[in-house]
LODORO-878886 format. One record per residue: residue in three letters; x, y, z of N, C-alpha, C in turn. Coordinates in steps of 0.02 Angstrom, whole numbers, padded with zeros to 5 digits, always signed. Layout:
N
ALAXYZXYZXYZ...
end
This chain:
409
MET+07350+14154+03803+07385+14210+03770+07413+14184+03704GLY+07391+14214+03649+07413+14191+03584+07461+14241+03553LYS+07476+14230+03489+07518+14276+03452+07478+14337+03432SER+07510+14395+03434+07475+14457+03419+07456+14460+03346ARG+07396+14485+03333+07377+14497+03264+07392+14570+03247SER+07404+14583+03185+07419+14652+03165+07355+14693+03164THR+07358+14756+03183+07301+14801+03183+07324+14869+03156ASP+07276+14911+03143+07291+14979+03120+07294+15028+03178GLN+07289+15003+03240+07289+15046+03298+07359+15074+03311ALA+07361+15131+03345+07425+15160+03365+07459+15114+03415ILE+07526+15113+03414+07563+15071+03461+07600+15115+03510LEU+07588+15103+03574+07621+15140+03628+07668+15093+03664LYS+07731+15112+03670+07780+15068+03701+07795+15090+03772THR+07800+15041+03816+07814+15056+03887+07853+14998+03918ASP+07879+15009+03977+07914+14956+04013+07865+14913+04053ILE+07818+14946+04088+07769+14911+04129+07700+14938+04114CYS+07653+14894+04099+07583+14913+04091+07544+14887+04151ILE+07504+14930+04182+07462+14910+04239+07390+14918+04217ILE+07352+14864+04223+07280+14867+04207+07242+14877+04272GLY+07207+14933+04277+07167+14949+04336+07189+15013+04369GLY+07145+15062+04372+07160+15127+04402+07128+15135+04470GLY+07124+15081+04508+07105+15085+04578+07167+15096+04621ILE+07158+15093+04687+07214+15112+04730+07272+15063+04727VAL+07260+14999+04715+07316+14951+04711+07357+14963+04648GLY+07323+14974+04591+07359+14988+04529+07399+15052+04533LEU+07369+15104+04561+07403+15168+04567+07461+15165+04616ALA+07452+15131+04672+07505+15124+04721+07563+15083+04693THR+07548+15034+04651+07601+14995+04619+07642+15039+04572ALA+07608+15079+04532+07643+15125+04488+07685+15175+04528TYR+07657+15201+04581+07692+15250+04623+07756+15220+04652ARG+07751+15159+04678+07810+15126+04707+07861+15109+04654LEU+07839+15086+04596+07885+15070+04542+07925+15131+04521LEU+07892+15188+04514+07925+15248+04490+07969+15280+04544LYS+07951+15269+04608+07994+15293+04662+08059+15254+04665SER+08054+15188+04655+08114+15146+04661+08152+15139+04595HIS+08118+15149+04539+08149+15142+04473+08127+15200+04429PRO+08150+15260+04443+08126+15319+04407+08141+15319+04333GLY+08187+15276+04311+08203+15273+04240+08154+15232+04199LYS+08112+15194+04233+08063+15151+04198+08002+15192+04175ARG+07971+15169+04123+07909+15201+04099+07850+15156+04117VAL+07799+15187+04146+07739+15151+04167+07677+15181+04134VAL+07634+15137+04109+07569+15158+04082+07514+15122+04120ILE+07466+15160+04145+07407+15131+04179+07348+15133+04131VAL+07313+15078+04124+07254+15072+04081+07193+15065+04126GLU+07146+15111+04121+07085+15110+04162+07024+15117+04116LYS+06978+15071+04121+06921+15071+04075+06870+15126+04089GLU+06870+15153+04150+06822+15206+04167+06851+15274+04149ALA+06809+15325+04150+06829+15393+04133+06863+15429+04191SER+06864+15397+04249+06897+15427+04307+06928+15371+04349LEU+06974+15390+04393+07008+15341+04436+06964+15320+04495ALA+06980+15263+04524+06949+15240+04587+06873+15236+04581LYS+06848+15213+04524+06776+15214+04511+06739+15159+04549HIS+06772+15104+04565+06735+15047+04592+06752+15033+04665GLN+06788+14980+04681+06798+14962+04752+06829+15019+04792THR+06880+15051+04764+06915+15104+04802+06868+15162+04816GLY+06830+15182+04765+06787+15241+04773+06723+15228+04811HIS+06708+15165+04826+06647+15148+04863+06660+15125+04934ASN+06723+15122+04955+06734+15098+05024+06726+15155+05073SER+06726+15139+05138+06709+15188+05189+06770+15226+05216GLY+06829+15214+05187+06886+15255+05203+06919+15241+05270VAL+06921+15178+05290+06952+15161+05355+07026+15145+05344LEU+07068+15173+05387+07138+15153+05392+07141+15096+05443HIS+07142+15035+05418+07139+14977+05462+07204+14966+05499SER+07198+14941+05560+07257+14931+05603+07292+14865+05590GLY+07255+14814+05566+07283+14747+05557+07267+14700+05614ILE+07220+14718+05656+07206+14679+05716+07174+14611+05701TYR+07137+14605+05645+07098+14545+05633+07137+14488+05602TYR+07194+14502+05571+07222+14456+05522+07272+14407+05553LYS+07273+14347+05525+07317+14294+05550+07389+14317+05547PRO+07425+14314+05602+07495+14336+05602+07536+14301+05548GLY+07575+14340+05511+07615+14312+05458+07581+14309+05391SER+07515+14319+05389+07479+14318+05325+07496+14381+05285LEU+07482+14378+05219+07494+14437+05177+07453+14496+05200LYS+07392+14482+05223+07350+14537+05249+07383+14570+05309ALA+07406+14530+05356+07435+14558+05417+07498+14598+05403VAL+07543+14568+05365+07607+14601+05351+07598+14665+05310ASN+07558+14660+05257+07548+14718+05213+07506+14773+05246CYS+07459+14753+05288+07417+14803+05321+07458+14845+05369ARG+07499+14814+05410+07538+14851+05459+07586+14900+05425LYS+07624+14875+05377+07672+14918+05343+07637+14969+05298GLY+07584+14946+05265+07548+14989+05219+07513+15047+05254LYS+07487+15034+05314+07454+15087+05351+07502+15144+05367LEU+07561+15127+05391+07610+15179+05407+07631+15216+05344ALA+07639+15179+05289+07657+15212+05225+07602+15258+05201MET+07538+15237+05211+07482+15279+05190+07478+15343+05232GLU+07491+15336+05297+07493+15396+05339+07547+15445+05315ASP+07605+15418+05299+07660+15461+05275+07641+15494+05209PHE+07609+15456+05164+07589+15483+05100+07539+15541+05110CYS+07492+15531+05154+07441+15583+05167+07474+15646+05196LYS+07521+15636+05241+07556+15694+05270+07596+15731+05216GLU+07632+15693+05175+07674+15723+05123+07633+15762+05072HIS+07573+15737+05056+07534+15766+05002+07474+15807+05027GLY+07470+15818+05092+07418+15861+05119+07348+15832+05113ILE+07342+15766+05119+07276+15734+05115+07249+15725+05186GLU+07187+15747+05197+07157+15745+05263+07148+15673+05287HIS+07171+15660+05347+07161+15594+05378+07162+15604+05454GLU+07138+15553+05489+07134+15560+05562+07139+15491+05594LEU+07181+15485+05645+07184+15423+05684+07135+15431+05742CYS+07072+15416+05727+07017+15429+05775+07007+15371+05824GLY+07030+15312+05807+07021+15254+05850+06954+15219+05839LYS+06951+15156+05861+06888+15119+05856+06882+15071+05914ILE+06820+15049+05925+06807+14997+05974+06775+14937+05940ILE+06795+14877+05963+06765+14814+05941+06727+14787+06002VAL+06662+14783+05997+06618+14774+06055+06596+14702+06064ALA+06605+14675+06123+06575+14610+06141+06508+14624+06174LEU+06455+14596+06145+06387+14613+06168+06363+14567+06224ASN+06394+14508+06232+06374+14462+06285+06433+14418+06303GLU+06423+14376+06354+06477+14333+06379+06502+14284+06326GLU+06457+14261+06282+06476+14213+06231+06528+14242+06183GLU+06527+14307+06174+06573+14339+06126+06641+14355+06157ILE+06647+14350+06222+06710+14368+06255+06770+14327+06231PRO+06764+14259+06226+06821+14220+06202+06843+14240+06131ARG+06795+14254+06086+06812+14275+06018+06845+14343+06019MET+06821+14387+06063+06852+14453+06069+06924+14447+06093GLU+06935+14402+06141+07003+14393+06168+07050+14365+06115LYS+07025+14323+06070+07066+14297+06016+07087+14352+05968ILE+07040+14397+05954+07057+14454+05911+07108+14499+05945TYR+07100+14509+06009+07148+14550+06047+07218+14518+06043GLN+07221+14452+06050+07286+14418+06048+07318+14425+05978ARG+07275+14420+05926+07301+14430+05859+07330+14501+05852GLY+07294+14548+05881+07318+14617+05878+07387+14624+05911LYS+07395+14593+05969+07460+14597+06003+07514+14562+05962ASP+07496+14504+05932+07544+14468+05890+07565+14508+05829ASN+07519+14551+05805+07533+14593+05746+07561+14662+05765ASP+07577+14671+05829+07605+14735+05854+07557+14793+05846VAL+07492+14778+05851+07441+14831+05850+07433+14859+05920LYS+07431+14924+05926+07419+14955+05991+07345+14948+06008CYS+07330+14907+06058+07260+14894+06075+07255+14872+06148GLU+07196+14877+06176+07185+14854+06245+07112+14834+06254ILE+07101+14786+06299+07033+14768+06319+07011+14816+06373ILE+06952+14846+06362+06928+14897+06410+06861+14876+06439SER+06846+14903+06497+06783+14890+06532+06726+14927+06497ARG+06665+14910+06518+06606+14945+06491+06610+15020+06510GLU+06633+15034+06569+06637+15104+06591+06685+15144+06546ARG+06742+15115+06531+06790+15149+06488+06763+15154+06416MET+06729+15102+06394+06699+15102+06328+06649+15160+06320LEU+06609+15171+06373+06559+15224+06370+06590+15294+06372GLU+06650+15299+06397+06685+15363+06393+06703+15379+06320ILE+06719+15326+06283+06739+15335+06212+06677+15341+06168GLU+06629+15296+06178+06568+15294+06138+06508+15290+06186PRO+06481+15347+06208+06430+15348+06260+06365+15311+06243HIS+06352+15299+06179+06288+15269+06159+06295+15195+06138ALA+06355+15167+06145+06367+15098+06122+06342+15047+06173ALA+06319+14990+06147+06302+14933+06190+06365+14892+06200GLY+06361+14842+06244+06417+14797+06254+06438+14792+06326ILE+06471+14736+06342+06494+14726+06410+06569+14736+06417GLN+06605+14729+06361+06676+14743+06358+06692+14763+06286ALA+06753+14787+06275+06772+14805+06207+06848+14804+06201ILE+06871+14800+06138+06941+14813+06123+06945+14884+06097HIS+06989+14923+06126+07001+14991+06100+07064+14990+06057VAL+07056+15015+05995+07112+15017+05947+07124+15091+05929PRO+07165+15127+05968+07171+15199+05958+07205+15219+05893GLU+07243+15173+05862+07280+15192+05801+07239+15182+05737CYS+07179+15155+05741+07137+15149+05682+07116+15218+05658GLY+07108+15227+05594+07095+15294+05568+07048+15297+05510ILE+07040+15357+05481+06996+15369+05425+07030+15415+05375VAL+07012+15406+05311+07043+15445+05257+06996+15441+05197ASN+07005+15485+05148+06968+15481+05085+07013+15450+05032TYR+07001+15387+05016+07046+15352+04969+07039+15377+04898ARG+06982+15406+04881+06975+15434+04814+07024+15493+04806GLN+07031+15534+04858+07079+15589+04855+07150+15562+04850VAL+07165+15508+04886+07231+15477+04881+07245+15457+04809CYS+07196+15425+04777+07204+15402+04708+07213+15461+04660GLU+07174+15513+04670+07181+15571+04626+07251+15600+04631ARG+07278+15604+04692+07345+15632+04700+07398+15586+04669MET+07390+15520+04679+07437+15472+04648+07435+15479+04573GLY+07375+15483+04545+07368+15489+04472+07401+15552+04446GLU+07392+15608+04481+07424+15670+04461+07500+15663+04462TRP+07526+15634+04516+07598+15626+04524+07627+15582+04468ILE+07593+15527+04454+07617+15481+04402+07618+15516+04334GLY+07564+15552+04319+07559+15586+04254+07610+15642+04245GLN+07634+15669+04301+07682+15724+04298+07754+15700+04300THR+07764+15635+04308+07831+15607+04317+07855+15575+04253GLY+07902+15605+04220+07932+15575+04160+07883+15566+04104ALA+07889+15510+04068+07846+15496+04010+07790+15448+04028ASN+07772+15445+04091+07720+15398+04113+07651+15426+04098GLU+07604+15379+04090+07536+15400+04071+07483+15362+04110VAL+07428+15396+04123+07368+15364+04150+07315+15370+04096LEU+07299+15314+04064+07252+15314+04008+07183+15296+04032LEU+07137+15343+04031+07068+15332+04053+07024+15313+03994GLY+06969+15279+04008+06922+15261+03956+06950+15209+03908ARG+06995+15166+03932+07025+15113+03892+07010+15045+03923LYS+06978+15002+03886+06964+14935+03911+07011+14886+03877ALA+07045+14846+03918+07091+14795+03891+07049+14738+03860LEU+07061+14726+03797+07022+14676+03760+07061+14611+03747GLU+07126+14618+03735+07168+14559+03721+07237+14571+03751ILE+07269+14516+03769+07340+14518+03790+07375+14463+03751ASN+07423+14484+03710+07456+14437+03665+07532+14443+03669GLU+07566+14395+03639+07639+14396+03636+07661+14425+03569ARG+07715+14465+03572+07747+14488+03510+07822+14488+03523GLY+07855+14437+03500+07927+14431+03513+07940+14424+03588GLU+07980+14470+03614+07997+14469+03685+07952+14515+03726SER+07898+14538+03696+07854+14585+03731+07783+14558+03736LEU+07743+14592+03776+07672+14581+03779+07638+14639+03744VAL+07582+14624+03711+07543+14677+03679+07473+14677+03709ILE+07455+14732+03740+07389+14740+03769+07348+14781+03721ARG+07297+14751+03693+07254+14787+03646+07194+14815+03682THR+07186+14881+03679+07127+14913+03707+07081+14932+03649ASP+07026+14963+03665+06980+14984+03613+07004+15048+03577ARG+07065+15073+03597+07090+15134+03565+07162+15129+03541GLU+07201+15083+03567+07271+15076+03545+07298+15009+03566GLU+07359+14996+03542+07397+14939+03566+07453+14965+03610ILE+07465+14930+03665+07519+14948+03711+07568+14890+03713GLU+07629+14903+03691+07681+14852+03692+07722+14862+03756SER+07725+14811+03797+07756+14817+03863+07798+14757+03879GLU+07852+14769+03916+07894+14714+03937+07861+14674+03993PHE+07825+14709+04038+07792+14676+04094+07721+14700+04101LEU+07679+14658+04132+07609+14675+04143+07590+14661+04215VAL+07554+14708+04246+07527+14697+04313+07451+14704+04309ASN+07416+14653+04331+07343+14652+04330+07316+14672+04398CYS+07288+14733+04402+07256+14758+04464+07184+14775+04448ALA+07150+14730+04412+07084+14746+04386+07027+14735+04434GLY+07041+14715+04496+06990+14713+04548+06932+14668+04532LEU+06873+14697+04519+06813+14659+04505+06819+14616+04443HIS+06866+14632+04399+06876+14594+04337+06944+14560+04335SER+06975+14552+04393+07044+14525+04394+07048+14454+04368ASP+06997+14413+04379+06999+14344+04353+06995+14344+04277ARG+06956+14389+04249+06950+14393+04176+07015+14416+04144VAL+07048+14464+04175+07112+14488+04148+07165+14434+04157THR+07162+14397+04212+07209+14340+04221+07201+14291+04164ARG+07139+14277+04145+07127+14231+04089+07155+14261+04024LEU+07144+14326+04012+07170+14359+03953+07246+14353+03949SER+07278+14354+04009+07351+14352+04011+07379+14282+03996GLY+07335+14233+03991+07356+14165+03976+07375+14124+04037GLN+07365+14152+04096+07382+14117+04158+07321+14079+04185PRO+07332+14024+04221+07275+13989+04252+07241+14033+04303VAL+07175+14028+04307+07136+14069+04353+07126+14029+04418PRO+07158+14049+04473+07154+14009+04534+07087+14013+04570ALA+07049+14067+04558+06985+14077+04591+06944+14126+04550LYS+06878+14117+04551+06834+14162+04515+06810+14218+04561ILE+06802+14277+04532+06774+14333+04570+06699+14326+04573VAL+06672+14322+04634+06600+14324+04645+06586+14391+04679PRO+06546+14434+04648+06535+14501+04677+06484+14501+04733PHE+06501+14530+04789+06455+14538+04845+06441+14612+04855LYS+06377+14629+04857+06357+14698+04868+06353+14713+04943GLY+06381+14769+04962+06374+14793+05030+06330+14855+05030GLU+06273+14851+05062+06226+14908+05064+06233+14947+05129TYR+06228+15012+05123+06241+15057+05180+06183+15105+05191TYR+06179+15127+05253+06138+15185+05271+06185+15238+05299GLU+06160+15299+05304+06198+15353+05334+06155+15384+05388LEU+06186+15401+05445+06148+15433+05499+06127+15503+05479THR+06066+15521+05497+06043+15590+05484+06083+15638+05528LYS+06078+15702+05513+06113+15753+05550+06096+15750+05624GLU+06033+15736+05639+06009+15735+05709+06037+15675+05747ALA+06059+15623+05712+06080+15561+05746+06156+15551+05745LYS+06193+15595+05711+06265+15584+05703+06302+15583+05770HIS+06273+15615+05820+06307+15617+05885+06309+15549+05919LEU+06269+15501+05894+06266+15434+05925+06330+15394+05913CYS+06369+15413+05863+06433+15379+05849+06488+15431+05841LYS+06538+15427+05883+06591+15476+05883+06652+15454+05843HIS+06663+15388+05838+06722+15362+05804+06703+15304+05759LEU+06729+15244+05773+06713+15184+05736+06690+15131+05786ILE+06632+15100+05773+06605+15048+05818+06594+14985+05777TYR+06628+14931+05796+06624+14867+05761+06601+14812+05808PRO+06566+14761+05782+06550+14703+05824+06609+14654+05824VAL+06607+14605+05867+06654+14549+05863+06632+14507+05803PRO+06676+14498+05753+06655+14463+05692+06647+14388+05702ASP+06607+14358+05658+06600+14286+05656+06659+14256+05618PRO+06700+14214+05649+06759+14188+05615+06744+14143+05556GLN+06681+14119+05551+06662+14075+05496+06645+14114+05433PHE+06642+14180+05438+06620+14221+05382+06671+14276+05370PRO+06690+14290+05307+06745+14336+05294+06727+14410+05299PHE+06665+14426+05317+06644+14495+05322+06640+14514+05396LEU+06647+14578+05410+06652+14601+05480+06586+14614+05513GLY+06530+14610+05477+06465+14624+05507+06449+14699+05503VAL+06386+14716+05513+06367+14787+05509+06401+14826+05565HIS+06424+14886+05549+06460+14927+05597+06449+15000+05581PHE+06475+15043+05624+06469+15116+05615+06537+15146+05601THR+06540+15187+05550+06603+15218+05530+06594+15293+05522ARG+06628+15332+05564+06630+15404+05552+06680+15416+05496MET+06658+15452+05446+06700+15464+05387+06736+15531+05392ILE+06785+15541+05348+06827+15600+05354+06788+15664+05342ASP+06731+15661+05307+06690+15721+05295+06640+15733+05351GLY+06642+15691+05404+06597+15700+05460+06534+15658+05458ALA+06518+15629+05401+06460+15584+05396+06473+15520+05435VAL+06419+15486+05455+06425+15422+05488+06389+15369+05446GLU+06427+15320+05423+06400+15267+05381+06384+15206+05424CYS+06329+15172+05407+06307+15113+05445+06300+15054+05396GLY+06332+15000+05411+06328+14941+05368+06398+14911+05364PRO+06411+14868+05315+06364+14846+05263+06336+14777+05279ASN+06283+14759+05242+06266+14689+05239+06309+14658+05184ALA+06297+14596+05166+06337+14564+05113+06292+14516+05075VAL+06269+14538+05016+06225+14497+04975+06256+14489+04906LEU+06237+14435+04872+06262+14424+04804+06240+14482+04760ALA+06287+14513+04726+06271+14566+04678+06250+14535+04612PHE+06200+14564+04580+06175+14537+04517+06216+14561+04457GLY+06277+14580+04470+06324+14602+04419+06385+14629+04454ARG+06441+14628+04420+06503+14651+04452+06504+14726+04463GLU+06460+14762+04428+06455+14834+04439+06382+14854+04449ALA+06342+14809+04476+06270+14820+04485+06257+14850+04555TYR+06268+14915+04561+06265+14948+04626+06194+14962+04649GLY+06149+14977+04603+06081+14995+04621+06038+14935+04638LYS+05982+14947+04674+05937+14893+04694+05912+14852+04635LEU+05899+14886+04579+05870+14852+04522+05920+14838+04467ASP+05984+14854+04479+06036+14843+04429+06052+14768+04423PHE+06063+14745+04362+06089+14677+04354+06123+14672+04286ASN+06169+14624+04282+06203+14608+04220+06195+14534+04210LEU+06155+14515+04160+06136+14445+04151+06198+14400+04142LYS+06247+14423+04103+06307+14383+04091+06343+14371+04157ASP+06353+14424+04197+06387+14417+04261+06350+14370+04308LEU+06284+14378+04310+06243+14337+04356+06246+14264+04337ILE+06239+14249+04272+06242+14179+04250+06311+14150+04266GLU+06363+14191+04256+06431+14168+04270+06440+14150+04344SER+06412+14192+04388+06417+14178+04461+06377+14116+04480LEU+06314+14114+04458+06270+14059+04478+06291+13993+04448GLY+06322+13995+04389+06343+13934+04355+06411+13908+04378TYR+06445+13946+04419+06512+13925+04442+06504+13873+04498PRO+06536+13815+04492+06528+13762+04543+06547+13786+04613GLY+06597+13829+04618+06618+13854+04684+06564+13895+04718PHE+06523+13930+04678+06470+13970+04709+06418+13926+04742GLY+06398+13873+04708+06348+13827+04738+06373+13796+04803LYS+06436+13776+04804+06465+13746+04864+06470+13798+04920MET+06489+13859+04903+06493+13912+04953+06424+13927+04981ALA+06373+13929+04937+06304+13944+04960+06279+13890+05007LEU+06296+13827+04994+06275+13773+05039+06306+13780+05108LYS+06369+13804+05110+06403+13812+05174+06373+13869+05215HIS+06353+13923+05181+06335+13985+05216+06263+14006+05203TRP+06218+13959+05186+06150+13977+05165+06112+14014+05220LYS+06121+13992+05282+06082+14022+05337+06102+14096+05346MET+06167+14109+05348+06189+14178+05355+06171+14218+05292GLY+06174+14186+05234+06156+14221+05172+06084+14243+05172LEU+06039+14201+05197+05968+14220+05201+05958+14280+05247GLY+05995+14281+05303+05990+14338+05349+06014+14402+05316GLU+06067+14398+05277+06093+14457+05242+06042+14482+05190MET+06011+14436+05154+05960+14455+05104+05899+14486+05137TRP+05879+14459+05195+05822+14486+05230+05835+14558+05252ARG+05896+14571+05275+05914+14640+05294+05916+14686+05234SER+05931+14657+05175+05934+14698+05115+05865+14724+05096TYR+05814+14683+05105+05747+14701+05082+05701+14724+05139ASN+05726+14723+05200+05684+14743+05257+05723+14792+05300LYS+05705+14855+05296+05742+14907+05334+05737+14894+05408GLY+05681+14869+05432+05673+14854+05503+05724+14804+05527ALA+05738+14753+05487+05789+14703+05505+05858+14735+05508PHE+05872+14780+05461+05936+14815+05461+05942+14858+05523VAL+05888+14892+05541+05888+14934+05601+05902+14892+05663ARG+05870+14834+05667+05881+14790+05726+05953+14768+05731ALA+05985+14755+05674+06056+14735+05675+06099+14793+05701LEU+06082+14854+05681+06119+14913+05705+06106+14927+05779GLN+06045+14912+05801+06027+14924+05871+06066+14880+05919ARG+06093+14825+05894+06134+14783+05937+06196+14822+05961LEU+06220+14867+05918+06279+14907+05936+06260+14974+05967ILE+06208+15006+05941+06184+15070+05969+06109+15064+05978PRO+06085+15048+06038+06014+15035+06049+05968+15094+06032GLU+05994+15155+06034+05951+15214+06022+05935+15225+05948ILE+05967+15188+05903+05955+15197+05831+05883+15179+05815GLU+05851+15222+05774+05783+15209+05748+05784+15216+05673ALA+05732+15190+05641+05728+15192+05568+05731+15264+05542LYS+05703+15310+05579+05701+15380+05557+05771+15412+05556HIS+05819+15379+05588+05887+15406+05591+05929+15385+05530LEU+05900+15344+05485+05940+15315+05431+05917+15339+05363GLU+05966+15358+05322+05954+15376+05252+05996+15331+05208ARG+05969+15310+05151+06006+15267+05106+06071+15300+05083ALA+06124+15261+05080+06189+15285+05056+06210+15240+04998PRO+06258+15261+04957+06280+15220+04900+06307+15153+04922ALA+06292+15102+04883+06317+15034+04897+06387+15026+04869GLY+06421+14975+04892+06486+14955+04865+06484+14883+04845ILE+06531+14862+04804+06535+14791+04784+06605+14766+04797ARG+06609+14711+04832+06673+14679+04849+06687+14623+04801ALA+06748+14623+04774+06770+14569+04729+06796+14512+04773GLN+06754+14462+04785+06773+14406+04827+06795+14347+04784ALA+06857+14327+04791+06882+14268+04754+06857+14205+04788VAL+06828+14159+04747+06802+14096+04773+06832+14039+04732THR+06859+13989+04767+06889+13932+04732+06835+13882+04712ARG+06853+13834+04671+06804+13786+04645+06775+13742+04700ASP+06809+13736+04757+06782+13695+04812+06735+13736+04857GLY+06723+13799+04839+06676+13840+04877+06708+13881+04933SER+06774+13879+04937+06808+13918+04989+06816+13991+04967MET+06801+14037+05013+06814+14108+04999+06886+14122+05016VAL+06925+14146+04968+06996+14160+04979+07001+14217+05030ASP+07033+14204+05086+07034+14252+05141+07092+14300+05136ASP+07148+14278+05107+07208+14319+05106+07216+14351+05037PHE+07263+14399+05033+07281+14424+04967+07310+14367+04926LEU+07299+14369+04861+07321+14315+04816+07355+14347+04756ILE+07421+14338+04751+07460+14366+04696+07493+14310+04658GLN+07481+14308+04593+07506+14254+04550+07559+14283+04502GLU+07614+14247+04493+07668+14272+04451+07684+14224+04395SER+07703+14253+04337+07737+14215+04284+07797+14257+04264ASN+07830+14240+04210+07891+14274+04191+07882+14349+04180ARG+07827+14368+04147+07817+14438+04131+07751+14467+04157VAL+07714+14427+04193+07648+14449+04216+07641+14439+04291VAL+07614+14489+04325+07595+14483+04395+07520+14496+04399ASN+07482+14446+04421+07410+14452+04427+07391+14458+04501VAL+07359+14513+04519+07332+14520+04587+07262+14491+04584CYS+07256+14428+04605+07194+14389+04596+07143+14400+04651ASN+07166+14422+04709+07119+14436+04765+07150+14490+04809ALA+07114+14545+04815+07138+14600+04857+07079+14634+04891PRO+07046+14598+04937+06990+14628+04974+07017+14672+05031SER+06972+14700+05070+06993+14739+05129+07042+14697+05170PRO+07098+14726+05192+07116+14796+05195+07162+14819+05138ALA+07145+14802+05076+07190+14817+05020+07203+14892+05013ALA+07153+14934+05025+07165+15006+05019+07216+15029+05071THR+07207+15008+05133+07256+15025+05185+07325+14999+05167ALA+07327+14938+05141+07390+14903+05128+07420+14920+05060SER+07386+14961+05019+07403+14967+04948+07475+14986+04935LEU+07503+15033+04972+07572+15054+04958+07622+14998+04972ASN+07606+14955+05020+07652+14900+05032+07641+14844+04981ILE+07578+14833+04960+07566+14786+04905+07603+14809+04843GLY+07599+14874+04830+07634+14902+04773+07709+14893+04777GLU+07736+14901+04837+07808+14891+04846+07827+14818+04836THR+07784+14773+04859+07796+14701+04849+07798+14683+04775ILE+07750+14710+04737+07747+14696+04665+07807+14727+04630ALA+07825+14788+04650+07884+14821+04621+07947+14779+04632SER+07953+14751+04692+08011+14709+04707+08011+14645+04665LYS+07952+14616+04655+07948+14555+04613+07970+14571+04541LEU+07948+14629+04515+07966+14647+04447+08040+14665+04441ALA+08067+14697+04494+08137+14719+04492+08184+14659+04484GLU+08164+14601+04509+08206+14541+04501+08211+14520+04428ARG+08164+14544+04386+08163+14526+04316+08191+14580+04270PHE+08202+14640+04298+08226+14695+04256+08296+14679+04229
end
């Protein structure tokens, strides 16, 4: 972060500037204005609409917090954030449903792992129980498995609608603004303030919050702070059940995850609009916003492949990575993965659905950062890693950031 250069751009003054119009950035602004209504907040979003990337591409699950290590940022923020999100949806008339989910053990070898997840759930105060195959079939008549964990408080919601309502509320509250179509190009010092230069104006702000998601490491660098981990984008590809096959999944059906891998494995998610999504796999994306099969961004790809942490991570997980890539290019392999959970699934039951990209922070030693990662300096808060369940947890993450800033007001 250097000294600001003079420009002919308009100067907009604010107390807090938030970069990123996804759900974490919006929830942070919402919490700040609820607790400090006298402050002025400006959100800078490079896209023409809110929730364009991770938030708008996720499957809309209200996570219970069952998977996460007790005491971790994920566990604490997910539990509190889920309740806050339910309250927000009720207050603002946003459709949501606590439909419940099952986590299925397919064989005896998976039982110990399932029991560990169940214990984590109890430690995190999640309402859950281990159920027999008979009880499981009452909930999901077409599911495979010999036992399951039933999590009745898990739910579904449309996070894009949540973001739209937050954006409306912020824009209608005081002198606050949501600036769309603005890309942050520089972050500099000017006296006791920070100056964020976009392609359309300069924003002079006392504090800065980086909620840039897929580009959070780049914005961290712009802010002059050390980058603790690089974002490596992973694409999650999905199918959707046809109308004739939607009856095969009534709620949410998940496998027992592999503890060595930070992704939950392919699963079935009934969405708030009634569709049933199947997936995702997890393959390296050829760009941070390369959603299509043939999309790529050469700069992003070279940056990922040239990062020492990526090579070390690939060596650790090459076998699983090959399996994910095979499922990406072979529909039959994807079908077989889904059949482990619902044996009646056939290729004819699946239609391509939009892919999503997860911003996975990877350290130089090749470790995938598993927990939320928030970095602070005197005037800057960088959200360096906020993977799932960040959408569920967003209102509590926002409250945490608001509290950190309040200590400096």
